[in-house]
C-alpha positions in Angstrom: -20.9 133.3 -11.5 -17.7 135.3 -10.9 -16.2 135.1 -7.0 -13.9 137.4 -5.8 -12.9 136.2 -3.1 -11.3 132.6 -4.4 -7.7 132.7 -4.9 -6.5 131.2 -9.0 -6.3 127.9 -9.7 -2.8 127.8 -9.2 -2.7 127.8 -5.7 -4.5 124.9 -4.6 -1.1 123.2 -5.8 1.1 125.0 -4.0 -0.9 124.5 -1.2 -1.2 120.7 -1.4 2.9 121.4 -1.3 2.8 123.4 1.2 0.9 121.5 3.4 2.2 118.0 2.9 5.4 119.6 4.1 3.4 121.1 6.8 2.4 117.3 7.8 5.9 115.4 7.1 7.8 118.3 9.4 4.8 118.4 12.3 5.3 114.2 12.2 9.1 114.7 12.7 8.3 117.6 15.2 6.7 115.1 17.4 8.7 112.1 17.1 12.0 114.1 17.5 12.2 114.5 21.9 15.3 117.6 21.0 14.9 120.3 18.4 16.6 121.1 15.0 19.3 123.4 17.0 20.4 125.3 13.2 17.0 127.1 13.7 17.7 128.1 16.7 17.3 132.0 15.8 17.0 135.4 16.8 13.5 136.7 16.2 11.6 139.5 17.1 8.6 138.5 20.1 5.8 141.1 20.5 5.5 139.3 24.1 7.5 136.6 25.6 7.4 134.5 28.7 9.9 131.9 30.0 8.9 129.5 32.7 8.7 131.0 35.9 9.6 134.3 34.9 8.1 138.3 33.7 6.5 138.4 30.1 8.8 140.6 28.4 7.3 142.7 25.7 8.8 143.8 22.2 11.9 142.3 22.9 14.4 140.1 20.4 14.8 136.5 21.9 16.0 133.6 20.9 14.0 130.6 19.9 14.0 127.3 17.6 11.4 129.1 14.4 10.4 125.3 13.8 7.4 124.4 15.3 6.2 128.3 13.7 7.6 126.8 10.4 5.3 124.2 10.5 2.2 125.9 11.9 2.9 128.5 9.2 3.3 126.1 6.3 0.1 124.0 7.4 -2.4 127.5 7.4 -1.1 128.6 4.3 -1.1 125.0 2.8 -4.7 125.1 4.2 -6.2 128.8 3.2 -4.7 128.1 -0.5 -6.2 124.4 -0.6 -9.3 125.6 0.9 -10.0 128.5 -1.5 -8.4 128.2 -4.1 -10.6 128.2 -7.5 -11.8 124.4 -8.9 -11.9 123.5 -13.1 -15.1 124.8 -12.6 -16.6 126.9 -10.3 -20.3 127.6 -10.2 -23.2 127.9 -7.9 -23.4 124.3 -6.9 -19.5 124.3 -6.3 -19.8 127.6 -4.3 -23.2 125.4 -2.1 -21.1 122.6 -1.7 -18.2 125.0 -0.2 -20.3 126.8 1.9 -22.1 123.7 3.3 -18.4 122.7 4.0 -17.6 125.4 5.6 -20.3 125.2 8.2 -19.9 121.6 8.3 -17.0 121.8 9.4 -17.5 124.5 11.9 -19.7 122.9 13.9 -17.8 119.8 13.8 -14.5 121.6 14.7 -16.1 123.6 17.8 -18.2 120.2 18.9 -14.4 118.1 19.2 -13.7 121.3 21.1 -16.5 121.6 23.0 -15.9 117.4 24.3 -12.1 118.4 24.6 -13.4 121.8 27.0 -14.9 118.7 29.3 -12.8 115.9 29.3 -8.9 116.6 28.9 -7.4 118.8 31.5 -4.0 119.9 32.2 -1.5 120.0 29.6 -2.9 117.7 27.2 -5.6 120.4 26.9 -3.1 122.9 25.7 -2.1 120.4 23.1 -5.6 119.9 22.0 -5.8 123.6 21.4 -2.4 123.5 19.3 -3.8 121.2 17.3 -7.7 122.8 17.2 -5.8 125.7 15.3 -5.3 123.6 12.3 -8.3 121.6 12.4 -11.3 123.3 11.0 -9.0 124.3 7.5 -8.6 120.1 7.9 -12.2 119.3 8.6 -13.3 121.7 5.5 -10.7 120.5 3.1 -12.0 116.7 3.8 -15.8 117.3 3.2 -15.4 119.8 0.5 -13.2 117.2 -1.4 -15.4 114.3 -0.1 -18.8 116.4 -1.4 
């Protein structure tokens, strides 16, 4: 059965490279107290709100893009890993892929629901940031395990 919505197999290797780079840079980002200054760049912002100031729409602002780079690496890498064809892509693999996606979605939202109940303040914001990436991570883990 031909799956038109899957990427070619070569994207899986590229995805692992991007995903591992994203994880390594993410660890560096969490460990460093200071930002990497050469990544302070002027960027176009649809909306920007500084602390204790008004929201500015459609403007160019100076921003350190390290966290955006990490996010893009993790998302692109995760998507490439999750949705690239396997060596043999058949109905059984498609069933495992679908089951893993459903399982990852349930698990991800169960963790989010527990976080809504038990985590507060800026810690909850941290949970939301990590939650952007955990659905793909849980899917990749479950799919490769199954």
